[in-house]
C-alpha positions in Angstrom: 31.8 5.3 -80.3 29.8 5.8 -77.0 31.3 4.9 -73.7 28.9 2.0 -73.2 29.6 0.4 -76.5 33.4 0.7 -75.8 32.9 -0.8 -72.4 30.9 -3.9 -73.6 33.5 -4.5 -76.3 36.2 -4.4 -73.6 34.3 -6.9 -71.5 33.6 -9.3 -74.3 37.1 -9.1 -75.7 38.8 -9.7 -72.4 36.4 -12.7 -71.6 37.3 -14.3 -75.0 41.1 -13.5 -74.4 41.1 -14.9 -70.9 39.3 -18.1 -71.9 41.7 -18.6 -74.8 44.7 -18.1 -72.5 43.5 -20.4 -69.8 42.5 -23.0 -72.5 46.1 -22.9 -73.7 47.3 -23.3 -70.1 45.0 -26.3 -69.8 46.4 -28.0 -72.9 50.0 -27.8 -71.6 49.4 -27.9 -67.7 51.3 -24.6 -67.3 50.6 -24.0 -63.7 50.3 -20.9 -61.5 52.8 -18.8 -63.4 50.6 -19.0 -66.4 47.4 -17.8 -64.7 49.4 -15.0 -63.0 50.5 -13.9 -66.4 47.0 -14.3 -67.9 45.5 -12.2 -65.2 48.3 -9.7 -65.6 47.7 -9.3 -69.3 44.0 -8.5 -68.8 44.7 -6.1 -65.9 47.2 -4.2 -68.1 44.5 -4.0 -70.9 42.0 -2.7 -68.4 44.4 0.0 -67.2 45.4 1.0 -70.7 41.7 1.4 -71.5 41.1 3.5 -68.3 44.0 5.8 -69.2 43.2 6.0 -72.9 39.6 6.9 -72.5 39.7 8.4 -69.0 36.9 6.1 -68.1 36.1 6.5 -64.4 33.4 3.8 -64.4 35.9 1.0 -65.5 38.2 2.4 -62.8 35.4 2.0 -60.3 34.9 -1.5 -61.2 38.6 -2.3 -61.0 38.8 -0.8 -57.5 35.6 -2.7 -56.5 37.0 -6.0 -57.9 40.3 -5.6 -56.1 38.5 -4.9 -52.8 36.1 -7.8 -53.3 38.9 -10.2 -54.3 40.8 -9.3 -51.2 37.9 -9.9 -48.9 37.1 -13.1 -50.8 40.2 -14.6 -49.3 38.1 -15.4 -46.2 35.7 -17.4 -48.4 38.6 -19.2 -50.0 40.1 -20.2 -46.7 36.7 -21.7 -45.7 36.5 -23.6 -49.0 40.0 -25.0 -48.5 38.9 -26.0 -45.0 36.1 -28.1 -46.4 38.8 -30.2 -48.2 36.9 -29.8 -51.5 39.2 -27.1 -52.9 42.9 -27.9 -53.2 45.7 -25.5 -54.3 49.2 -26.6 -55.3 51.6 -26.0 -52.4 54.6 -24.8 -54.5 53.4 -21.2 -55.2 53.2 -17.8 -53.4 50.2 -17.7 -51.1 48.2 -15.2 -49.2 46.7 -17.0 -46.3 45.2 -20.2 -47.9 44.9 -18.7 -51.5 47.3 -18.1 -54.4 48.8 -14.6 -54.3 47.2 -13.8 -57.7 43.6 -14.5 -56.5 42.5 -11.0 -55.6 43.7 -9.8 -59.0 41.9 -12.7 -60.7 38.6 -11.7 -59.0 39.2 -8.1 -60.0 39.5 -9.1 -63.6 36.3 -11.2 -63.8 34.2 -8.7 -61.7 35.2 -5.9 -64.1 33.9 -8.1 -66.9 30.7 -9.1 -65.3 30.1 -5.6 -63.9 30.5 -3.9 -67.3 28.1 -6.4 -68.8 25.6 -5.6 -66.0 26.0 -1.9 -66.6 25.3 -2.4 -70.3 22.2 -4.5 -69.7 20.5 -2.3 -67.0 19.3 0.5 -69.2 18.3 -1.9 -71.9 16.5 -4.6 -70.0 15.6 -3.1 -66.6 17.0 -3.9 -63.2 15.6 -7.3 -62.6 16.3 -8.9 -66.1 19.7 -7.3 -66.0 20.4 -8.8 -62.6 19.3 -12.2 -63.6 21.1 -12.2 -66.9 24.3 -11.0 -65.4 24.1 -13.7 -62.7 23.4 -16.3 -65.4 26.4 -15.3 -67.4 28.6 -15.5 -64.3 27.1 -18.9 -63.5 28.2 -20.1 -67.0 31.4 -18.1 -67.6 33.2 -18.5 -64.2 32.7 -22.2 -64.0 34.4 -22.5 -67.3 37.6 -21.2 -65.7 37.0 -23.7 -62.8 36.8 -26.6 -65.3 40.0 -25.5 -67.0 41.8 -25.0 -63.7 42.4 -28.7 -63.0 44.2 -29.5 -66.4 46.0 -26.2 -66.2 47.3 -27.2 -62.7 45.9 -24.1 -61.1 43.7 -25.9 -58.5 41.2 -28.8 -58.3 38.2 -30.0 -56.5 37.5 -33.3 -54.7 35.0 -35.0 -52.4 32.0 -33.1 -53.9 29.6 -33.8 -56.8 30.8 -32.2 -60.0 29.9 -31.4 -63.5 33.0 -32.1 -65.4 35.7 -30.6 -63.2 33.4 -28.0 -61.5 31.4 -28.7 -58.4 27.7 -28.0 -58.5 28.0 -25.9 -55.4 30.6 -23.7 -57.1 28.3 -23.1 -60.1 25.5 -22.2 -57.7 27.7 -19.8 -55.7 29.1 -18.1 -58.8 25.6 -17.4 -60.0 24.6 -16.0 -56.6 27.7 -13.9 -56.1 26.9 -11.9 -59.3 23.3 -11.0 -58.1 24.4 -7.7 -56.5 26.6 -6.5 -59.3 24.0 -4.5 -61.3 23.0 -2.6 -58.1 26.6 -2.0 -57.1 27.4 -0.7 -60.5 24.6 1.8 -60.4 25.6 2.9 -56.9 29.3 3.2 -57.9 28.4 5.4 -60.9 26.9 8.0 -58.5 29.7 8.0 -55.9 33.2 9.3 -55.7 35.8 6.8 -57.0 37.1 5.9 -53.5 33.7 4.6 -52.5 34.2 1.8 -54.9 36.5 0.1 -52.4 33.6 0.1 -49.8 31.2 -1.4 -52.4 33.9 -4.1 -53.2 34.0 -5.0 -49.5 30.2 -5.4 -49.5 30.6 -7.8 -52.6 33.4 -9.7 -51.0 31.5 -10.2 -47.8 28.4 -11.3 -49.7 30.5 -14.1 -51.2 31.0 -15.8 -47.8 27.3 -16.5 -46.8 26.4 -17.6 -50.4 29.3 -20.0 -50.4 28.0 -21.5 -47.2 24.5 -21.7 -48.6 25.6 -23.3 -51.9 27.7 -25.8 -50.1 24.8 -26.8 -47.8 22.5 -27.2 -50.8 24.8 -29.1 -53.1 28.3 -29.6 -51.8 28.7 -32.7 -49.6 28.9 -36.1 -51.1 26.4 -37.2 -48.5 23.9 -35.1 -46.6 23.4 -32.3 -49.1 19.9 -30.8 -49.4 20.0 -31.6 -53.2 22.1 -34.7 -53.4 24.1 -35.6 -56.6 26.3 -38.6 -56.8 30.1 -38.2 -56.3 32.4 -39.7 -58.8 
């Protein structure tokens, strides 16, 4: 089996597994320990894959995701400051975020990045970029929706579709736009440069969160106003 076929299978399998595990957590309100375990399971699978197949590209995505997830803590702090994002107070935290959050971002960015890598040679840069962002704008909000019943986190004081704010859906679409380009750059660079590319992705998350909140976030005064419930 070619590397790209194995990688897309890894991405799709771990997406399905993570959704199933978080769905189970939502059924029983299992809390932060469950999501930490869920993320850990997928990270272990990614590492086993990297070692088993000596796949440097998956390793690059993992490093990129860890760096982006660490920088994203700045965005998370701002979101908590808007009082729309609320984390439980009885769990280990890094600044304003759960301690598992950088690892959780690493997991989902590996998934989205591998899908973007698979799409790029088949669809071209622009369609691959838009399709990857569209998938992120569908897949990542599903975790946001499950988070409330799973007792991971919840949102308030903002217009929402089910349990996910419209501005979060918008932001998670926008945050995936650079991934196809970053994946192509990472493939041509030494492994350690993936950390720098991850910092770029993490920094990108902050202005697009501000933009999405300005467009859709407030209960009153948003550019595109939806009713709060």
